[in-house]
C-alpha atoms as one frame of an Amber mdcrd trajectory, in Angstrom:
protein
   0.250 -17.278  15.040  -2.309 -14.296  15.813   0.301 -12.772  18.358   2.997
 -12.940  15.699   0.911 -11.377  13.145   0.031  -8.443  15.562   3.840  -7.993
  16.046   4.337  -7.738  12.562   1.202  -5.268  12.073   3.911  -3.141  14.327
   6.130  -3.639  11.228   3.290  -2.362   8.612   3.256   0.866  10.826   7.560
   1.019  11.035   7.702   0.601   7.517   5.052   3.471   6.578   6.289   6.026
   9.289  10.079   5.317   7.939   9.778   5.570   4.490   6.152   6.403   3.530
   5.239   3.380   1.571   5.493  -0.426   1.935   2.467  -0.994   4.677   0.251
  -2.722   2.178   2.995  -4.800   0.646   3.267  -6.217   4.236  -0.093  -6.188
   5.449  -1.859  -9.035   2.637   0.728 -11.192   3.060   0.341 -11.234   7.153
  -3.111 -11.219   6.765  -3.174 -14.239   4.323  -0.177 -16.469   5.468  -0.265
 -15.531   9.400  -3.559 -14.756  10.090  -5.216 -17.210   7.525  -7.705 -14.364
   6.160  -8.966 -14.975   2.665  -6.939 -13.626   0.219 -10.082 -11.159  -1.057
 -11.008 -10.126   2.042  -7.251  -9.417   2.938  -6.956  -6.674   0.747 -10.168
  -5.278   1.808  -8.980  -5.453   5.495  -5.178  -3.965   4.082  -7.134  -0.885
   2.500  -8.454  -0.117   6.525  -5.089  -0.882   8.226  -2.802   1.251   5.734
  -5.195   3.894   5.824  -5.952   4.380   9.221  -2.310   4.140  10.130  -1.334
   6.342   7.197  -3.730   9.028   8.480  -2.112   9.056  11.720   1.116   9.614
   9.949   0.093  12.326   7.610  -1.485  14.539  10.747   1.718  14.231  11.936
   3.526  15.194   9.023   1.107  18.022   8.518   2.076  19.356  12.214   5.301
  19.339  10.836   4.584  21.166   7.723   5.673  18.286   5.162   2.202  18.240
   3.221   1.215  20.194  -0.159  -2.656  19.706   0.477  -3.105  21.309  -3.416
  -1.043  18.042  -4.768  -3.196  15.524  -2.169  -6.415  17.138  -4.186  -5.185
  16.841  -7.777  -3.735  13.406  -7.251  -6.213  12.559  -4.604  -9.507  12.838
  -6.484  -8.999  10.493  -9.703  -7.138   8.335  -7.209 -10.025   8.225  -4.830
 -12.681   7.753  -7.614 -10.993   5.197  -9.283 -10.311   2.777  -6.101 -13.655
   2.966  -4.792 -15.239   2.173  -7.985 -12.611  -0.732  -8.252 -13.766  -1.988
  -5.400 -17.457  -1.921  -5.446 -17.701  -2.892  -9.059 -14.632  -4.556 -10.518
 -13.538  -6.409  -7.715 -17.045  -8.492  -7.240 -16.873  -8.709 -11.658 -14.000
 -10.802 -11.299 -15.227 -14.893 -11.879 -14.405 -17.435  -9.296 -12.301 -19.263
 -11.514 -10.139 -17.374 -13.839  -8.307 -19.677 -15.872  -7.222 -23.297 -15.921
  -3.820 -24.138 -17.457  -3.245 -27.845 -18.231  -4.279 -28.801 -14.232  -3.423
 -25.612 -12.444  -6.395 -24.044 -11.641  -6.147 -19.746 -11.270  -9.022 -18.985
  -8.444  -9.847 -15.595  -8.122  -7.832 -15.139  -4.420  -4.900 -16.802  -6.613
  -4.748 -14.526  -9.056  -5.311 -11.422  -6.799  -2.187 -12.620  -4.930  -0.154
 -12.943  -8.206  -1.204  -9.416  -8.962  -0.229  -8.507  -5.604   3.188 -10.215
  -5.772   3.981  -8.759  -9.543   3.294  -5.227  -7.817   5.668  -6.154  -4.872
   8.720  -7.190  -7.583   7.951  -4.159  -9.126   7.788  -1.920  -5.984  11.031
  -3.683  -4.821  13.140  -2.725  -7.775  12.059   0.817  -7.443  13.411   0.352
  -3.705  16.444  -1.052  -4.610  17.716   0.895  -7.228  19.957   4.034  -6.034
  17.081   6.966  -5.797  17.639   9.926  -8.444  18.605  12.970  -6.571  15.911
  15.125  -6.479  16.799  18.572  -7.890  13.863  19.859  -6.062  14.964  22.796
  -4.026  12.902  22.997  -0.546  12.080  26.703  -0.994  11.417  26.351  -5.321
   7.569  27.252  -5.816   6.209  23.752  -7.118   5.583  23.021 -10.327   2.424
  20.880 -11.529   1.997  18.540 -14.487  -1.632  18.341 -14.127  -2.530  15.936
 -16.849   0.335  13.636 -15.973  -0.550  13.631 -12.078  -4.435  13.199 -12.743
  -3.597  10.320 -14.721  -1.204   8.723 -12.099  -3.581   9.130  -9.337  -6.145
   7.091 -11.495  -3.704   4.253 -12.383  -2.811   3.891  -9.399  -6.303   3.963
  -7.614  -7.492   1.238 -10.060  -3.889  -0.955  -8.320  -4.908   0.117  -4.988
  -8.543  -1.139  -5.161  -7.316  -4.588  -7.282  -4.824  -5.512  -4.772  -5.421
  -3.377  -1.456  -1.995  -1.643  -1.689  -1.429   1.896  -0.632   0.694   2.621
  -3.159   3.327   5.132  -1.529   5.571   3.034  -3.970   4.153   4.352  -6.805
   3.294   7.965  -5.322   6.156   9.040  -3.975   8.226   8.385  -7.050   5.124
  10.211  -8.928   5.628  13.083  -6.871   9.194  13.640  -6.844   9.539  13.155
 -10.294   6.189  14.771 -11.779   5.850  17.495  -9.401   9.171  18.199  -8.686
   8.572  17.889  -4.911  11.403  17.522  -1.852  11.195  13.877  -0.711  10.569
  14.625   2.966   7.227  16.565   1.624   6.272  13.914  -0.739   6.561  11.153
   1.996   3.946  13.523   4.238   1.885  14.087   1.346   1.588  10.313  -0.004
   0.647   9.826   3.410  -2.628  11.796   3.317  -3.041  10.564  -0.192  -2.612
   7.119   0.894  -5.107   7.369   3.821  -7.897   9.122   1.746  -8.101   6.886
  -1.185  -7.823   3.561   1.561 -10.426   4.755   3.688 -12.918   5.521   1.180
 -11.854   2.751  -1.277 -12.889   0.235   2.177 -16.047   2.074   2.270 -16.934
   0.532  -0.915 -16.796  -3.070   0.400 -18.726  -2.298   3.118 -21.543  -1.905
   0.532 -20.622  -5.669  -0.346 -21.925  -8.996   1.114 -18.445  -9.874   3.197
 -18.452 -10.541   6.702 -15.814  -8.134   8.668 -13.849  -9.231  11.672 -13.836
  -5.927  13.348 -11.973  -7.177  16.560  -8.958  -8.643  14.237  -8.917  -5.536
  12.242  -9.129  -2.864  14.788  -6.455  -4.732  17.134  -3.872  -5.048  13.853
  -4.613  -1.444  13.527  -3.651  -0.526  16.627  -0.579  -2.501  16.719   0.270
  -0.778  12.982  -0.470   2.897  14.419   1.612   1.977  17.359   4.444   0.926
  14.654   3.969   4.211  12.830   5.177   6.670  15.774   8.141   4.101  15.958
   8.845   4.567  12.538   8.753   8.430  12.744  11.208   8.482  15.673  13.438
   5.954  13.885  13.275   8.023  10.679  15.230  11.071  12.207  18.051   8.600
  13.144  18.614   5.988  10.235  19.555   7.484   6.777  16.378   6.624   4.307
  18.243   5.376   1.611  19.917   2.644   3.280  16.508   1.765   4.789  14.793
   1.724   1.646  17.174  -0.631  -0.149  17.144  -3.041   2.742  13.336  -3.174
   2.420  13.372  -3.320  -1.283  15.221  -6.837  -0.757  12.901  -8.064   1.535
   9.736  -7.173  -0.648  11.370  -8.355  -3.616  11.669 -12.074  -1.492   8.504
 -11.910  -0.539   7.291 -11.615  -3.720   9.026 -14.370  -5.309   7.771 -16.422
  -2.031   4.289 -15.407  -2.979   4.681 -16.414  -6.650   6.197 -19.571  -5.782
   3.574 -20.693  -3.159   0.440 -19.405  -5.121   1.355 -21.540  -8.263   2.878
 -24.482  -6.893   1.426 -25.046  -3.327  -2.037 -23.241  -3.366  -3.526 -25.545
  -0.970  -2.079 -24.591   2.270  -2.759 -20.745   2.238  -5.818 -20.034   4.373
  -7.860 -20.010   0.776
C-alpha cells in the first residue's frame, strides 16, 4: 500500500504541473485511505507536500516568465495570513465530537473529510464546465480589482487552512476572471501563491503538538516533485482543456466516494 501511495504521489505532481491545481485534492485522500494517516494530520502533511511541489513548479514557471509577482503579493498576503491563523488557532478549536444525529457521530476527522469532499465536488464542477474563453490579451496591461482579489485571497486562505487544499482550482478562475490574466500566466502565478501559503500554513502546524513522520512526508514530497516535472513536459503535448475535464470527473467521483465512506462506513478509514 505504501508503494501504491508513493506512485499516486507522482500523480499529485503531474496534476499540478499540467493544470496548476488538483494536487491537494488528491493528496489528502491518498494519505488517509492509502497510507492510513489521521485526517487532521493529513491536512497538515498536504500543505507541506503541495507547497513544496508547487514551489518547484512555480520556479520553473518564473524562469519561463509565466509568473506575475505583483499578483502573488496582492493575492498572497491576505491568503497567507488567513491560512496561518486557521491552522494555528481555528483547527485546534474544532471539538473532537461535533454533532451526533440519530446514532451517527460526526467527529472532527469525519467533518474535515466531509468539508474536503464538498470542496472537491465544487472544484470538479468548475473543471468539468467548459472554461470561459479568457479575453485577456497576452500583451494587454493587467487590470487589478484590488478589493475582490484581497477578499478572494482571504477566503481561499481559510479554506486552505481547514482542509489542507492548495486552492489552485479557486485561485486560477479568480486570476483569469478578476485580474483578466491569460491562462498560462495564471497557472504559474497560482503555483507561487499555493507554495507560499501552503508552506507558511504548515509552519502553523509545527507550533502544535502533532508528531510529524518526516520520512513519510519527505518521500511522498519527493515523488510529487518528480511528478511535477512529468506534468510540465506533458502539458506541452496534451490540450489542457481535455485534461482538465477528465480530471474534473475523476475528482467528482472521489468527492462522492469520500462522502459515502465517511457517513456510512466511517470505521475503516484509518481514524
